[in-house]
C-alpha positions in Angstrom: 33.5 -9.7 -22.2 30.3 -10.9 -20.5 28.3 -7.6 -20.7 27.7 -5.5 -23.8 27.5 -2.2 -21.8 30.8 -2.6 -19.9 33.2 0.3 -20.9 36.8 -0.8 -20.2 39.1 0.5 -22.9 42.3 0.1 -20.8 41.7 -3.5 -19.9 40.9 -4.1 -23.6 44.2 -2.7 -24.5 45.8 -4.8 -21.9 44.0 -7.8 -23.2 45.3 -7.2 -26.7 48.9 -7.7 -25.4 48.1 -10.6 -23.1 47.1 -14.2 -22.9 43.5 -13.9 -21.8 42.3 -16.9 -19.8 38.7 -17.2 -20.7 37.9 -19.9 -18.2 39.7 -18.7 -15.0 38.3 -19.5 -11.6 38.8 -18.6 -8.0 39.5 -21.3 -5.4 36.8 -19.7 -3.1 34.0 -17.4 -4.1 34.5 -15.0 -1.2 37.2 -12.5 -0.5 39.4 -13.8 2.3 39.6 -17.5 1.4 40.2 -16.7 -2.2 43.1 -14.2 -1.5 44.6 -16.5 1.1 44.7 -19.3 -1.4 46.2 -17.3 -4.2 48.9 -15.8 -1.9 49.7 -18.9 -0.1 49.5 -21.3 -3.0 47.2 -23.6 -0.9 43.6 -24.7 -1.3 41.0 -23.7 1.3 40.4 -27.5 1.9 44.1 -27.6 3.0 44.2 -24.6 5.1 40.8 -24.7 6.7 40.3 -20.9 5.6 36.8 -21.2 4.3 35.2 -17.9 5.6 36.1 -14.2 5.9 36.7 -14.6 9.6 39.5 -17.3 9.2 42.9 -15.5 9.1 45.4 -17.3 7.0 48.0 -17.1 9.8 45.7 -18.7 12.3 45.6 -21.9 10.2 48.0 -24.7 11.1 48.8 -25.0 7.4 49.1 -21.2 6.8 50.9 -20.2 10.0 54.3 -20.3 8.5 53.6 -20.7 4.8 55.8 -18.8 2.4 53.5 -16.5 0.6 54.0 -15.3 -3.0 55.6 -12.0 -2.2 57.8 -13.7 0.5 59.1 -16.1 -1.9 60.1 -13.2 -4.3 61.7 -11.4 -1.3 63.8 -14.5 -0.6 65.2 -14.3 -4.2 66.2 -10.6 -4.0 63.1 -8.8 -4.9 61.6 -5.8 -3.1 58.0 -6.4 -2.4 55.7 -3.6 -1.9 52.4 -2.0 -3.1 49.1 -0.3 -2.2 45.5 -1.3 -2.1 43.6 -4.4 -1.1 45.5 -7.6 -1.9 44.9 -9.6 1.2 41.6 -9.5 2.9 41.1 -6.1 4.5 40.7 -7.4 8.0 43.8 -9.6 7.7 46.8 -7.9 6.1 50.1 -9.8 6.1 52.9 -7.5 7.1 55.5 -10.3 6.9 54.9 -10.5 3.1 56.3 -7.0 2.4 59.4 -4.9 2.7 56.8 -1.9 2.9 53.2 -1.3 2.0 51.1 1.9 1.6 49.5 3.4 3.5 51.0 1.0 6.1 51.6 -2.7 6.5 48.4 -3.0 8.6 46.3 -0.6 6.4 46.3 -1.7 2.7 43.9 0.9 1.4 43.7 4.6 1.7 40.5 6.1 3.3 38.1 7.4 0.8 35.9 10.4 0.8 33.0 10.7 3.2 29.6 9.7 1.7 27.2 12.5 2.5 23.5 12.0 1.9 21.5 8.7 1.2 22.7 6.2 -1.2 20.4 4.2 -3.4 19.8 0.5 -2.9 18.9 -1.7 0.1 20.8 -1.0 3.3 18.7 -3.6 5.1 19.9 -6.3 2.7 23.6 -6.4 3.6 24.7 -2.8 2.5 23.9 -3.4 -1.2 23.9 0.3 -1.9 25.2 2.4 -4.7 25.5 6.1 -5.8 27.6 8.9 -7.1 29.3 11.5 -5.0 30.5 15.0 -5.9 34.3 14.5 -5.6 37.3 14.4 -7.8 38.8 11.1 -8.9 41.9 12.0 -6.9 39.9 11.8 -3.7 38.9 8.1 -4.2 41.0 5.5 -2.3 41.7 3.5 -5.4 43.1 6.5 -7.2 45.4 7.1 -4.2 46.6 3.5 -4.3 47.4 3.8 -8.0 49.3 6.9 -7.3 51.4 5.2 -4.6 52.2 2.4 -7.0 53.2 4.9 -9.8 55.6 6.4 -7.3 57.1 2.9 -6.7 57.6 2.5 -10.5 59.4 5.8 -10.8 61.8 5.3 -7.9 65.4 4.3 -8.8 66.1 0.8 -7.6 69.0 -1.7 -7.3 66.7 -4.7 -6.8 64.0 -6.2 -9.0 60.5 -5.2 -7.9 57.4 -7.1 -6.9 54.5 -4.6 -7.0 50.8 -5.2 -6.2 48.0 -2.8 -6.7 44.5 -3.5 -5.3 41.3 -1.9 -6.3 38.0 -1.9 -4.1 35.6 0.3 -6.1 33.7 -2.9 -7.3 33.2 -4.1 -3.8 30.2 -2.8 -1.9 29.2 -0.2 -1.5 29.3 0.8 -5.3 30.3 4.5 -5.2 32.1 6.5 -7.8 32.5 10.2 -8.7 29.3 11.5 -10.0 30.7 12.1 -13.5 31.4 8.4 -13.7 28.2 7.3 -12.2 26.0 9.4 -14.6 27.6 7.9 -17.6 25.6 4.6 -17.3 21.9 5.1 -17.8 19.8 2.5 -16.1 17.2 2.9 -18.8 19.5 1.5 -21.4 21.6 -1.1 -19.6 21.1 -4.9 -20.6 19.9 -7.0 -17.6 21.0 -10.6 -17.2 18.7 -13.2 -18.7 17.0 -15.3 -16.0 14.3 -18.0 -16.1 11.5 -18.6 -13.7 12.0 -21.7 -11.5 15.7 -21.9 -12.3 16.5 -23.3 -8.7 13.7 -25.9 -8.7 16.2 -28.6 -9.8 18.8 -27.6 -7.0 19.0 -29.3 -3.7 18.0 -27.5 -0.5 21.7 -27.2 0.4 22.6 -25.6 -2.9 19.5 -23.4 -2.9 20.3 -21.8 0.4 23.2 -20.0 -1.1 20.8 -18.0 -3.4 19.4 -14.6 -2.2 16.1 -15.2 -3.9 14.4 -12.6 -1.6 16.8 -9.8 -2.7 16.2 -10.7 -6.4 12.5 -10.6 -5.9 12.8 -7.2 -4.3 15.1 -5.9 -7.0 12.4 -6.7 -9.6 9.3 -5.6 -7.6 10.8 -2.4 -6.5 12.3 -1.5 -10.0 15.9 -1.3 -8.8 17.5 -4.1 -10.9 18.6 -1.9 -13.7 19.8 0.9 -11.3 22.1 -1.7 -9.5 23.6 -3.1 -12.8 24.3 0.5 -14.1 26.1 1.4 -10.8 28.2 -1.8 -11.1 29.2 -1.0 -14.6 30.1 2.6 -13.4 32.5 0.9 -10.8 34.0 -1.2 -13.4 34.7 1.8 -15.7 36.3 3.7 -12.8 38.6 0.8 -12.0 39.5 0.6 -15.7 40.5 4.3 -15.6 42.8 3.6 -12.6 44.4 0.5 -14.3 45.0 2.7 -17.3 47.0 5.1 -15.3 49.1 2.3 -13.8 49.8 0.7 -17.1 50.7 3.9 -18.7 53.2 4.6 -15.9 54.7 1.3 -16.4 55.1 1.6 -20.1 56.7 5.0 -19.8 59.2 3.7 -17.1 62.6 1.9 -17.6 60.9 -1.2 -16.3 58.5 -1.6 -19.2 60.5 -4.3 -21.1 61.3 -6.6 -18.3 58.0 -6.6 -16.3 55.2 -9.3 -16.2 51.6 -8.0 -15.6 49.0 -10.2 -14.0 45.5 -8.8 -13.8 43.0 -10.8 -11.8 39.9 -10.5 -9.5 39.3 -12.5 -6.3 35.8 -13.8 -7.3 32.9 -13.3 -9.6 29.5 -11.6 -8.9 25.9 -12.4 -9.6 23.6 -9.6 -10.7 20.4 -11.6 -10.5 21.6 -14.7 -12.4 20.2 -17.9 -10.9 18.0 -15.7 -8.7 21.1 -14.6 -6.7 23.0 -11.4 -5.9 26.6 -11.0 -4.7 29.1 -13.9 -4.5 29.1 -17.0 -2.2 27.9 -19.7 -4.6 29.6 -22.5 -6.5 27.9 -21.5 -9.8 29.7 -20.0 -12.8 28.9 -16.3 -12.1 30.5 -16.3 -8.5 33.5 -18.5 -9.4 34.6 -17.2 -12.9 37.2 -14.4 -12.8 39.1 -12.2 -15.1 42.8 -13.4 -15.6 45.2 -11.9 -18.1 49.0 -12.1 -18.3 51.4 -10.0 -20.3 55.1 -9.5 -20.4 58.4 -10.5 -22.0 58.1 -13.4 -24.5 54.3 -13.7 -24.0 52.5 -13.7 -27.4 48.9 -12.4 -27.3 46.2 -15.0 -27.4 43.1 -16.4 -25.8 43.0 -19.7 -23.7 39.9 -21.5 -23.1 41.3 -24.1 -20.8 40.1 -24.0 -17.2 42.6 -22.6 -14.8 42.7 -21.2 -11.2 44.0 -18.3 -9.4 46.0 -20.8 -7.4 48.1 -21.3 -10.5 49.4 -17.7 -10.5 52.0 -18.4 -7.7 53.8 -21.2 -9.6 53.4 -19.4 -12.9 55.3 -16.3 -11.8 57.9 -18.4 -10.1 58.7 -20.1 -13.4 58.5 -17.0 -15.5 60.9 -15.2 -13.3 63.4 -18.1 -13.0 63.0 -18.5 -9.3 63.6 -21.9 -7.5 60.4 -23.8 -7.0 58.3 -23.5 -3.8 57.6 -27.0 -2.9 54.4 -26.5 -1.1 52.4 -25.2 -3.9 49.1 -27.0 -5.0 48.6 -25.1 -8.2 50.3 -25.7 -11.6 52.4 -23.3 -13.7 50.5 -21.9 -16.7 53.7 -21.3 -18.6 52.9 -24.1 -21.1 49.5 -22.4 -21.8 51.3 -19.0 -22.1 53.6 -20.6 -24.7 50.7 -22.3 -26.5 47.1 -21.3 -25.4 45.5 -24.1 -27.5 47.6 -26.9 -26.1 45.8 -29.9 -24.5 45.1 -29.2 -20.7 43.4 -32.0 -18.8 43.4 -30.3 -15.5 40.1 -28.7 -14.4 39.7 -25.8 -11.9 38.5 -26.5 -8.3 36.5 -24.1 -6.2 35.5 -24.6 -2.5 32.7 -22.8 -0.7 32.6 -23.9 3.0 33.9 -27.2 4.3 32.9 -30.2 2.1 31.2 -28.1 -0.7 33.2 -28.2 -4.0 32.8 -27.3 -7.7 34.9 -28.9 -10.5 35.0 -26.9 -13.7 36.3 -28.6 -17.0 36.2 -27.0 -20.3 32.7 -28.4 -20.9 31.1 -29.2 -17.5 30.6 -27.8 -14.1 30.1 -30.5 -11.4 29.1 -29.5 -7.9 29.0 -31.8 -4.9 27.8 -30.6 -1.5 28.7 -31.9 1.9 25.4 -33.9 2.0 26.2 -35.6 -1.2 23.7 -33.7 -3.4 24.9 -32.8 -6.8 24.6 -30.5 -9.8 26.0 -31.0 -13.3 25.8 -28.3 -16.1 26.8 -28.7 -19.6 28.3 -25.4 -20.7 28.3 -26.4 -24.4 24.5 -26.2 -24.3 23.7 -24.3 -21.1 26.1 -21.4 -20.5 23.8 -19.8 -17.7 23.4 -23.1 -15.9 19.7 -23.4 -16.1 19.4 -27.2 -16.2 20.9 -29.5 -13.5 21.7 -32.8 -15.3 23.2 -34.6 -12.4 20.3 -37.1 -12.2 20.7 -38.3 -15.7 22.1 -42.0 -15.7 23.9 -41.5 -19.1 26.0 -38.8 -17.5 27.2 -40.9 -14.5 30.6 -41.5 -16.1 31.0 -37.7 -16.6 30.4 -37.1 -12.8 32.7 -39.9 -11.9 35.6 -38.4 -13.9 35.0 -35.0 -12.5 34.6 -36.3 -9.0 38.2 -37.7 -9.2 39.5 -34.1 -9.0 37.7 -33.3 -5.7 40.1 -32.7 -2.8 41.1 -35.8 -0.8 40.9 -33.9 2.4 38.7 -31.3 3.9 40.6 -29.7 6.7 38.7 -28.6 9.8 37.8 -25.0 9.8 40.7 -22.9 11.1 40.5 -20.6 14.1 38.2 -17.7 13.9 38.9 -14.0 14.7 35.9 -11.8 15.1 34.0 -9.5 17.4 35.1 -6.5 19.5 38.9 -6.0 19.6 39.5 -8.4 16.7 41.8 -5.9 14.9 43.9 -5.5 18.1 44.1 -9.2 18.8 45.1 -9.9 15.1 47.9 -7.3 15.3 49.2 -8.9 18.5 49.3 -12.4 17.0 50.9 -11.1 13.9 53.6 -9.4 15.9 54.2 -12.5 17.8 54.7 -14.5 14.6 57.0 -11.9 13.1 59.1 -12.0 16.3 
């Protein structure tokens, strides 16, 4: 709903049968910490999983944590799926009864990319393009096909099924027929203002890729990149349509809950930034929709977090509570999306850097004590930092009361040559 040129009819149909959480936020604006938080039910500030190189199972708090699928398995469910759900480098075999293509390989290989892509390879593989392949050759299509097979199999146990999509992750590559559907000459670009970051502290400003945004404008590639991203959204929508259609035609249609989510947001030039990895609205806000038995469609404007998915599903499915969870069940909001909800959403990016998002305000406090405060009633794009205004001191104080009371040390890092092999060995030891 944030871009007029997005073409996502299948997700629109899902939204029409869901409670749509209009202010949903990730617990970390990068892949691994966000997914580790959702699946474990623990905040990054509890586990010390702040970066993509921190495996959840290397964390003292995460080593033996019962993950969301493990909790369902303990209650008689078969847990399986295909596609990226944990961070690609750190799959979690102990979470599943099985996984496709394998417990240590969440996603299928995609087609080989022949010829040059567009974009800026020297700026962190921010590249895009269309390739002459059929949809069936794309890795996300294969993951959905695997999940459709799971839905069609006869089973004697209830099913916990996950399906991950990676097409909107760099690089942005789709079949040529999808890529050509979006004309850069006609796409709408984000609205930005010059000097947007002049009122942001040096600590906050360092997160912005200002040089990349300047190149996008000077080299005339901005619209090309936005069009490519829209193409990826459309391809993902087509795959989700296949999966939902298969569910609706199965004998599981009437007793299945659907949760649609993404691990973080994405800047396409807003606040002079590209990619994720900030505590601003565009990097932290995510889609979140829930549908299923007894859920009446509606829209909820209360701030919620991905960390709330675990306790919500536990309550919806009537399982015993998992006592370690730091999120809060959203069942009251599913029952009445307009009910009062005082709890804001909390996002962490690196140790000691946090954002609190209430229905009206975004408050950011960095590890050096510098602050940002944005009034979303008047400033949706967060152009004006009002943290310095004395009249808003009480607003900052109230929001600061939701900051975490601990910032766990960064957990052990796994990186460099042989990292995959070492990780497999460590996981095998834990499973033994």
